[in-house]
N, C-alpha and C positions, 0 to 999 in steps of 0.2 A: 971222884972221891970213891974208893973203894969201899964195898961194905957187903955183909952177908946178909939174906933173907930169912929169919929164923920163923919157922912154922909156914902157914898159907897165907897166900893173898887174898883179902875177904873185900866184896864190894866193887870186883873188877867191872868196868863199864869199857864200852868202845867210844872212842872220843873221834875217829876218822876212818874211813875206809878209801880203799883204790886211789883214785886222782885227787881226793880231800886230803893226802898226804903230801905235805911239801917234799921231804926228803925220799919221794918213792924211786925215782931214777938211782938215787945213791945206794939206796937199799937192794934193787933188784941186780947193780953191778957187783955189789958186795957181795951179798950173800943168795942170789939167784932169784927166778921168777916164782911168785907165789901170790897167795892171796893177801896180801900185806893190810894189818889192823894198825892203828895206835891206839893203846888202850891205858887206864891207870885203875889204880886199886890202892888199900892202904895195907901196909904190914909192921911187923915189928921187925926192925935191923939192928945187927951188930955192928958198930962204927970199927974203925981201926984202933981206935982208943981202948976199946971192950965194951964202952957204954952202948947199952940197948935202948932204942927207941922206937916210937911209933912214928910212921913216916907215910905220905902221899907217893906213890911210885909211878912214875910214866915209862912204857916201853913200846916197843915195836914186835909185833909176833904176827908168822903166817904158818899156815896148816903145813905140816912137814918139814918144817924149819925151824920151828920154836921161838922162844923169847928171845931177842935180842936188844942190847943198848940200854937196859935198864938203868933208869937217873932218878935221884932223890928229887921230888919237885919241892914238898914243904915236910917240916917237923911238925908234929901235932903234939 
């Protein structure tokens, strides 16, 4: 699902790092080597319908590469 993050992501926490990430091999192959972390946080997002809602987001992040593959985990 496509969505836009409005404002800042709050309450960001690291869920997993390094070999604790199941998708580590695929991430390295697709985006390159880096210090990968799986993270979660909360933000307001705009859905394709134009509706604005609060949601818990999960994403992968690496220094020098940035946030990748952001997804909506739950609506709040």
